[in-house]
TINU-979782 format. One record per residue (C-alpha): x, y, z. Coordinates in steps of 0.05 Angstrom, whole numbers, plus 5000, padded with zeros to 4 digits. Example, Ala and Ser with C-alpha at 12.3 -4.5 7.8 and 13.67 -1.06 7.14 Angstrom:
<nodes>
+------+------+------+
:   c1 :   c2 :   c3 :
+------+------+------+
: 5246 : 4910 : 5156 :
: 5273 : 4979 : 5143 :
+------+------+------+
</nodes>
This chain:
<nodes>
+------+------+------+
:   c1 :   c2 :   c3 :
+------+------+------+
: 4496 : 5228 : 4475 :
: 4508 : 5192 : 4411 :
: 4575 : 5182 : 4420 :
: 4619 : 5163 : 4355 :
: 4660 : 5091 : 4346 :
: 4723 : 5130 : 4348 :
: 4716 : 5160 : 4399 :
: 4681 : 5086 : 4439 :
: 4749 : 5054 : 4411 :
: 4793 : 5110 : 4450 :
: 4755 : 5106 : 4509 :
: 4750 : 5029 : 4502 :
: 4834 : 5036 : 4507 :
: 4843 : 5081 : 4558 :
: 4795 : 5035 : 4595 :
: 4844 : 4965 : 4573 :
: 4913 : 5014 : 4606 :
: 4885 : 5038 : 4672 :
: 4865 : 4966 : 4673 :
: 4943 : 4950 : 4648 :
: 4966 : 4987 : 4700 :
: 4932 : 4964 : 4756 :
: 4959 : 4901 : 4743 :
: 5020 : 4911 : 4738 :
: 5015 : 4947 : 4807 :
: 4982 : 4889 : 4836 :
: 5035 : 4831 : 4794 :
: 5099 : 4881 : 4830 :
: 5071 : 4888 : 4901 :
: 5057 : 4798 : 4897 :
: 5136 : 4783 : 4858 :
: 5156 : 4848 : 4924 :
: 5119 : 4800 : 4963 :
: 5136 : 4728 : 4943 :
: 5211 : 4753 : 4937 :
: 5211 : 4781 : 5015 :
: 5173 : 4711 : 5038 :
: 5228 : 4665 : 5001 :
: 5286 : 4712 : 5027 :
: 5257 : 4695 : 5092 :
: 5249 : 4620 : 5087 :
: 5318 : 4611 : 5067 :
: 5340 : 4655 : 5124 :
: 5299 : 4617 : 5171 :
: 5319 : 4542 : 5148 :
: 5399 : 4564 : 5138 :
: 5382 : 4596 : 5229 :
: 5347 : 4535 : 5236 :
: 5410 : 4490 : 5207 :
: 5456 : 4533 : 5249 :
: 5415 : 4522 : 5308 :
: 5407 : 4449 : 5302 :
: 5486 : 4446 : 5301 :
: 5489 : 4493 : 5368 :
: 5456 : 4455 : 5397 :
: 5470 : 4387 : 5380 :
: 5547 : 4413 : 5415 :
: 5509 : 4430 : 5478 :
: 5548 : 4401 : 5529 :
: 5527 : 4420 : 5590 :
: 5463 : 4466 : 5628 :
: 5500 : 4518 : 5623 :
: 5512 : 4514 : 5552 :
: 5445 : 4499 : 5537 :
: 5415 : 4561 : 5568 :
: 5464 : 4606 : 5544 :
: 5459 : 4585 : 5473 :
: 5385 : 4596 : 5493 :
: 5387 : 4659 : 5494 :
: 5439 : 4669 : 5439 :
: 5384 : 4643 : 5393 :
: 5320 : 4681 : 5421 :
: 5334 : 4757 : 5399 :
: 5361 : 4741 : 5333 :
: 5297 : 4709 : 5318 :
: 5251 : 4758 : 5352 :
: 5307 : 4812 : 5314 :
: 5301 : 4779 : 5245 :
: 5213 : 4768 : 5257 :
: 5208 : 4839 : 5274 :
: 5251 : 4868 : 5208 :
: 5201 : 4808 : 5165 :
: 5142 : 4842 : 5189 :
: 5164 : 4917 : 5197 :
: 5191 : 4894 : 5117 :
: 5118 : 4874 : 5097 :
: 5081 : 4932 : 5126 :
: 5126 : 4965 : 5088 :
: 5109 : 4934 : 5021 :
: 5044 : 4926 : 5040 :
: 5044 : 5011 : 5047 :
: 5085 : 5021 : 4992 :
: 5028 : 4975 : 4937 :
: 4976 : 5014 : 4976 :
: 5006 : 5090 : 4961 :
: 5018 : 5069 : 4887 :
: 4956 : 5041 : 4873 :
: 4926 : 5113 : 4906 :
: 4963 : 5142 : 4857 :
: 4922 : 5102 : 4795 :
: 4864 : 5120 : 4833 :
: 4875 : 5195 : 4845 :
: 4893 : 5203 : 4779 :
: 4841 : 5172 : 4744 :
: 4791 : 5216 : 4791 :
: 4829 : 5267 : 4773 :
: 4818 : 5254 : 4697 :
: 4743 : 5241 : 4704 :
: 4722 : 5291 : 4736 :
: 4771 : 5334 : 4678 :
: 4718 : 5296 : 4627 :
: 4656 : 5309 : 4667 :
: 4678 : 5389 : 4655 :
: 4687 : 5383 : 4575 :
: 4621 : 5349 : 4567 :
: 4585 : 5396 : 4609 :
: 4617 : 5459 : 4585 :
: 4593 : 5423 : 4518 :
: 4533 : 5431 : 4546 :
: 4529 : 5489 : 4561 :
: 4539 : 5517 : 4491 :
: 4497 : 5476 : 4463 :
: 4441 : 5474 : 4523 :
: 4368 : 5512 : 4506 :
: 4369 : 5576 : 4552 :
: 4352 : 5585 : 4624 :
: 4385 : 5510 : 4636 :
: 4464 : 5545 : 4658 :
: 4432 : 5536 : 4728 :
: 4427 : 5465 : 4733 :
: 4487 : 5463 : 4687 :
: 4515 : 5505 : 4737 :
: 4497 : 5470 : 4805 :
: 4524 : 5406 : 4768 :
: 4595 : 5431 : 4767 :
: 4588 : 5458 : 4838 :
: 4560 : 5377 : 4869 :
: 4626 : 5358 : 4828 :
: 4664 : 5409 : 4871 :
: 4638 : 5399 : 4924 :
: 4657 : 5325 : 4917 :
: 4728 : 5331 : 4895 :
: 4741 : 5370 : 4949 :
: 4709 : 5320 : 5004 :
: 4753 : 5265 : 4950 :
: 4821 : 5302 : 4980 :
: 4798 : 5306 : 5057 :
: 4787 : 5244 : 5054 :
: 4847 : 5221 : 5021 :
: 4889 : 5263 : 5070 :
: 4855 : 5240 : 5120 :
: 4874 : 5157 : 5099 :
: 4944 : 5206 : 5093 :
: 4952 : 5214 : 5163 :
: 4919 : 5147 : 5186 :
: 4970 : 5107 : 5148 :
: 5027 : 5151 : 5178 :
: 4995 : 5155 : 5244 :
: 4995 : 5071 : 5248 :
: 5067 : 5077 : 5213 :
: 5092 : 5116 : 5268 :
: 5063 : 5069 : 5319 :
: 5092 : 5019 : 5297 :
: 5159 : 5031 : 5295 :
: 5146 : 5058 : 5371 :
: 5111 : 4986 : 5379 :
: 5170 : 4950 : 5337 :
: 5223 : 4987 : 5388 :
: 5188 : 4984 : 5462 :
: 5188 : 4910 : 5441 :
: 5261 : 4894 : 5416 :
: 5270 : 4935 : 5480 :
: 5239 : 4909 : 5521 :
: 5270 : 4839 : 5501 :
: 5330 : 4867 : 5505 :
: 5329 : 4879 : 5578 :
: 5298 : 4815 : 5617 :
: 5355 : 4791 : 5576 :
: 5388 : 4831 : 5606 :
+------+------+------+
</nodes>
């Protein structure tokens, strides 16, 4: 099928815009990750200084034991919060990529159906059956894609629930062990 230069230019422009949207999501995700890591590094540095100062002020073994317990729990809480933040950030970025991909698939399917409709108008008699079969195959692929997307979403939700439960369990375990 012949495409006019205007159609090719429009297609290239649309593809460039899609690539720029994907790159934008990737850069935003990377920026959020760097910001999260920078904040964690600053906090860890400040905590390290405070810990060193507190350790330098220890005068006996009882103070050392108390200090150990006082330093361990906040560190665990911060590490757990950091891990959850990283997971949340990755999940958010992946969801944004998923939305873009779904939009692209929907747009592609619409374009294919439009092309098939044009072919039906210009096709020789008897070819309607083949085009109908092709449309049916596209509908089946779309239904399969929707099912896979739903399963992936359910898996993501279950994974997030499991991570949250494990986090709570770890924090509660440390708190119980401390008592």
